[in-house]
Every structure is written in C-alpha cells, then in structure tokens.
C-alpha positions in Angstrom: -33.4 -48.9 66.5 -34.0 -45.2 67.3 -37.2 -43.6 65.9 -37.5 -40.5 63.7 -38.2 -38.3 66.7 -35.3 -39.7 68.7 -32.9 -39.4 65.8 -33.9 -35.8 65.1 -33.5 -34.8 68.8 -30.1 -36.4 69.0 -28.9 -35.0 65.6 -30.1 -31.5 66.4 -28.1 -31.4 69.6 -25.0 -32.8 67.9 -25.2 -30.2 65.1 -25.9 -27.4 67.6 -22.7 -28.3 69.5 -20.8 -28.2 66.2 -22.1 -24.7 65.6 -24.0 -25.7 62.4 -26.6 -23.0 61.4 -30.2 -24.1 61.7 -29.4 -27.4 63.4 -33.0 -28.7 63.5 -33.6 -28.0 59.8 -30.2 -29.6 58.9 -31.1 -32.7 61.0 -34.3 -33.1 59.1 -32.6 -32.7 55.8 -30.0 -35.4 56.7 -32.7 -37.8 57.9 -34.8 -37.3 54.8 -31.7 -38.1 52.7 -30.8 -41.1 54.8 -34.2 -42.8 54.7 -35.2 -41.4 51.3 -38.5 -39.9 52.5 -40.0 -36.3 52.5 -40.9 -33.9 55.2 -44.5 -35.1 55.3 -43.3 -38.6 56.2 -41.2 -37.2 59.1 -44.1 -35.3 60.4 -46.6 -38.1 60.1 -44.3 -41.0 61.2 -42.4 -39.7 64.2 -42.4 -43.2 65.7 -40.9 -44.9 62.6 -37.9 -47.0 63.5 -35.0 -46.8 61.1 -33.7 -50.0 59.6 -30.0 -50.9 60.4 -28.9 -49.7 57.0 -30.9 -46.4 57.3 -29.4 -45.8 60.7 -25.9 -46.5 59.5 -26.4 -44.1 56.6 -27.9 -41.4 58.9 -25.0 -41.8 61.4 -22.5 -41.3 58.6 -24.3 -38.3 57.2 -24.5 -36.8 60.7 -20.8 -37.3 61.4 -19.9 -35.6 58.2 -22.2 -32.7 58.7 -21.0 -32.2 62.3 -17.5 -32.0 60.8 -19.0 -29.1 58.7 -19.1 -30.9 55.4 -21.7 -29.1 53.3 -25.0 -31.1 52.9 -24.7 -30.5 49.1 -21.5 -32.7 49.1 -23.1 -35.3 51.4 -26.0 -35.4 49.0 -23.8 -35.3 45.9 -26.2 -33.0 44.1 -27.3 -29.3 44.0 -30.1 -27.6 42.1 -29.1 -24.7 39.9 -31.3 -22.8 37.4 -34.0 -25.5 37.7 -31.6 -28.4 37.0 -30.0 -30.9 39.3 -26.2 -31.1 39.0 -23.9 -33.8 40.4 -21.2 -32.3 42.5 -18.2 -33.2 44.7 -15.5 -31.3 46.6 -13.6 -31.1 43.2 -16.0 -28.4 42.2 -17.7 -25.3 43.8 -21.2 -25.7 45.0 -23.5 -23.9 42.5 -25.0 -20.8 44.1 -28.1 -18.7 43.3 -26.2 -15.5 42.6 -24.4 -17.2 39.8 -27.7 -17.6 38.0 -27.3 -13.9 37.0 -24.5 -14.9 34.7 -26.7 -17.5 33.1 -29.7 -15.2 32.7 -27.7 -12.5 31.0 -25.9 -15.0 28.7 -29.2 -16.5 27.6 -30.6 -13.1 26.9 -27.6 -12.2 24.7 -27.4 -15.5 22.9 -31.1 -15.6 22.1 -30.8 -12.2 20.3 -27.7 -13.4 18.5 -29.3 -16.7 17.5 -32.3 -14.9 16.0 -30.0 -12.5 14.0 -27.3 -14.9 12.8 -27.5 -17.6 10.2 -24.5 -19.4 11.7 -24.7 -21.0 15.2 -23.6 -18.7 18.0 -21.0 -20.0 20.4 -19.6 -19.2 23.9 -16.7 -20.2 26.1 -16.7 -20.8 29.8 -13.5 -20.2 31.7 -13.4 -22.4 34.8 -16.3 -24.7 33.9 -16.4 -26.6 37.3 -19.5 -28.7 37.5 -20.7 -27.3 34.2 -23.8 -25.7 35.8 -23.4 -22.4 33.9 -22.7 -23.8 30.4 -25.2 -26.6 30.7 -28.0 -24.2 31.9 -27.3 -21.9 29.0 -27.2 -24.7 26.5 -30.5 -26.1 27.8 -32.2 -22.8 27.3 -30.7 -21.8 23.9 -30.9 -24.9 21.7 -28.9 -23.9 18.7 -25.8 -22.7 20.5 -22.4 -24.5 21.0 -20.0 -24.1 23.8 -16.4 -24.8 25.0 -15.8 -25.3 28.7 -12.3 -25.2 30.1 -10.9 -26.1 33.5 -7.5 -26.8 34.9 -8.9 -29.6 37.1 -9.2 -33.0 35.5 -11.8 -34.1 38.2 -13.9 -31.0 37.5 -14.0 -31.8 33.8 -15.1 -35.4 34.5 -18.0 -34.0 36.6 -18.9 -31.5 33.9 -18.9 -34.3 31.3 -21.2 -36.4 33.5 -23.6 -33.4 34.0 -23.6 -32.6 30.2 -24.5 -36.2 29.4 -27.2 -36.2 32.2 -28.8 -33.1 30.7 -28.3 -34.2 27.1 -26.1 -31.3 25.9 -22.8 -33.3 25.7 -22.7 -33.0 21.9 -22.8 -29.2 22.1 -20.3 -28.8 24.9 -16.6 -29.4 24.2 -14.5 -29.8 27.3 -10.8 -28.8 27.4 -8.2 -29.1 30.1 -6.6 -25.7 30.1 -5.2 -23.0 32.4 -7.5 -20.2 31.4 -7.2 -19.6 27.6 -3.9 -21.6 27.2 -5.3 -24.4 25.1 -8.3 -22.5 23.7 -8.5 -21.7 20.0 -11.1 -19.9 17.8 -13.3 -16.9 18.6 -16.6 -16.8 20.4 -19.6 -14.5 20.7 -19.6 -14.7 24.4 -17.2 -15.6 27.3 -18.6 -16.4 30.7 -16.9 -17.1 34.0 -17.3 -17.4 37.7 -13.6 -17.0 38.5 -11.9 -17.1 41.9 -12.3 -13.6 43.4 -11.7 -13.9 47.2 -8.5 -12.1 48.4 -6.1 -14.7 49.7 -6.0 -13.2 53.2 -9.8 -13.4 53.5 -10.0 -17.1 52.7 -9.1 -18.0 56.4 -12.3 -16.2 57.5 -14.7 -18.1 55.3 -17.2 -20.5 56.8 -15.8 -23.9 57.6 -18.1 -25.4 55.1 -16.4 -23.3 52.4 -12.8 -23.1 53.6 -12.4 -26.8 54.6 -14.3 -28.4 51.7 -14.6 -26.3 48.6 -11.6 -26.3 46.1 -9.3 -23.4 47.2 -8.2 -22.9 43.6 -11.8 -22.0 42.7 -12.0 -19.5 45.6 -8.8 -17.6 46.1 -8.1 -14.8 43.6 -4.6 -13.9 44.8 -3.6 -11.0 46.9 -6.3 -8.6 45.9 -8.8 -11.2 44.7 -8.4 -9.9 41.1 -5.5 -12.0 39.8 -7.6 -14.3 37.6 -10.2 -11.7 36.7 -7.3 -9.4 35.5 -6.0 -12.2 33.2 -9.4 -13.0 31.8 -10.1 -9.3 31.0 -6.7 -8.9 29.4 -6.9 -12.1 27.3 -10.6 -12.2 26.4 -10.4 -9.7 23.4 -8.3 -12.2 21.5 -11.0 -14.8 21.7 -14.1 -12.6 21.2 -15.7 -11.9 17.8 -16.5 -8.2 17.0 -19.0 -6.9 19.5 -18.4 -10.0 21.6 -19.4 -9.9 25.3 -17.7 -11.0 28.5 -19.9 -11.9 31.5 -18.2 -12.6 34.9 -19.2 -13.0 38.5 -17.3 -10.7 40.9 -16.9 -10.3 44.6 -18.4 -7.9 47.1 -16.9 -4.4 46.9 -14.9 -5.1 43.7 -17.0 -2.9 41.3 -14.6 0.0 41.0 -11.4 -2.1 40.8 -12.9 -4.4 38.2 -14.2 -1.5 36.1 -10.7 0.0 36.0 -9.4 -3.2 34.3 -11.3 -2.7 31.1 -9.1 -0.8 28.7 -11.2 1.6 26.7 -9.1 0.7 23.6 -10.8 -2.7 23.5 -13.9 -2.4 25.7 -17.1 -0.4 26.0 -18.0 0.8 29.5 -18.8 -2.2 31.7 -22.3 -2.8 33.2 -22.8 -4.2 36.6 -25.8 -6.4 37.5 -27.2 -6.5 41.0 -28.1 -9.7 42.9 -31.2 -10.1 45.0 -29.5 -8.3 47.9 -28.8 -5.3 45.7 -25.1 -6.1 45.5 -23.2 -5.6 42.2 -22.4 -9.3 41.5 -21.9 -9.6 37.7 -19.9 -7.6 35.2 -21.0 -7.4 31.6 -18.6 -5.9 29.0 -18.7 -5.6 25.3 -15.8 -5.4 22.8 -15.8 -1.8 21.4 
C-alpha cells in the first residue's frame, strides 16, 4: 500500500488538476480524516503504509473532493461557535460570519433574562443544521426557542444536533414555510435567510453551487425576496420592543434598510464582519 508521503504527493496533484484551492493542505486534511490521525502523525510518519481500509477510505474522500464536494460534507461535521455540528448537503455549511447573529442574540437575551421573571424566547426562521439556535441556547440557559424550516431533512439534522448538545427540550422544531405554521410571540427572531440574487448563483464556487441547498442560497431576483417577507411578517410575531436579527449579503445594506417601515420599526443597525463588511442587520420594534 502507498505511504503517507506517496498518498499526499498523488492527492495534491489530483486536487491541483481539479482546481481545488490549497491542494496540499486539502490533501493533508483528507488523509488525516481517512486514517484518523493528526498533523503531527503525518509529519513524523511519512513512511507509514495505509491499511487497505484506510486506503479505500482515502481514495473515496479524494474522489469526492476532486469533484469539488466540500470537505465539511465529506467529514459530516463543521465547527461553529465552539461547538461541533453534524451536517449534510441538506443544510448550509455553518460559516464564521454567521456567528455575528449568535453574538448579538446572546447579548440581547442575557439582558432580557436578567430583567424578566418569565423565560425569554426566540424564533429562528430557516433553522437548517440548528447551529444558530443551539449556540444561543447553550449560552443562555433559561431561554426557549422555536426553529422552523421548510426542509424535512434539515429539521432531522437540527433535531440530532439539539440532542447532541443537550438543548432538545428547549428547542421546538416546526416544519413551516417561513411563519406559516408559527404561533405565539417572541422576544427575538433570528435568521440567516437566502440572500444571493438568482442570476449570481451560477457564479458561486463549485463547492457551493453544486452541493449546498439552492433553496438556502437563492433569494430571488434581487436577493431580497425572503428577507422582504421576514421583515414584513416579523412584527406580528414579536413582543413589544422585540428584535429581529438577520444575516444579509454584500452590498445589500441600503436596500435592506429601506424595507423597515418606520411605522413598525426603529432605525435598523448594521453590524460589520471581520472584513469590515456590513453582514448583519438588527432592528427593534418601535
């Protein structure tokens, strides 16, 4: 069987031909995953020969990655806000910029929890893997949540992750097209909605375009079709002084700000990501 060094050299070349970014690094990640070892092992044991099972697994992972399948889906997990989440192509891969939504939600809910005698609550529209809701629940213990998604498979993954992180009793999952099957009022609504204009989807990286769920990416003609609906419907489901927190796309600040009718909303605030890009909108009921 080929050694660590031989496998890495071969895989790097294969991934390079497939135009995968950082092919050498990706090859190492795939090999570590296939043989269940860390980087220190690869460095110290370049002459290690893979077992037939390890080689079979590595060959499969390499083929999938060369086809541009994201390594997160190959691995079946992704870290987000310090927690590991199970994922599949039924849900978006959690991304660091979405942690802004979580941070702001935690900040607001902690204040509410200290001020209110009753338990605060929030609703997530488009729960996906559950990474947003579960991260919030893990950090604000006396809060309850409702997570909705139109995808049955996404809800199954969210349920698994909620059980894994021991918050299932505080997270009610509902199959719903936005607010359709939602009842009651919440202190907070959070969402990472689809916001990519439909004519830009074709220009996304293969890893995104070919593997991530299109319904979680495409926001219609101008990228705002779902955002528009959430902003319009949210006031009916928010308590007085309730807050809406949403991730938005690049260059959408002005268009998103114009959606907030001053009859219902205070002036929205936009939070910057690590690159200084407005990435999250925060709006409070007036």
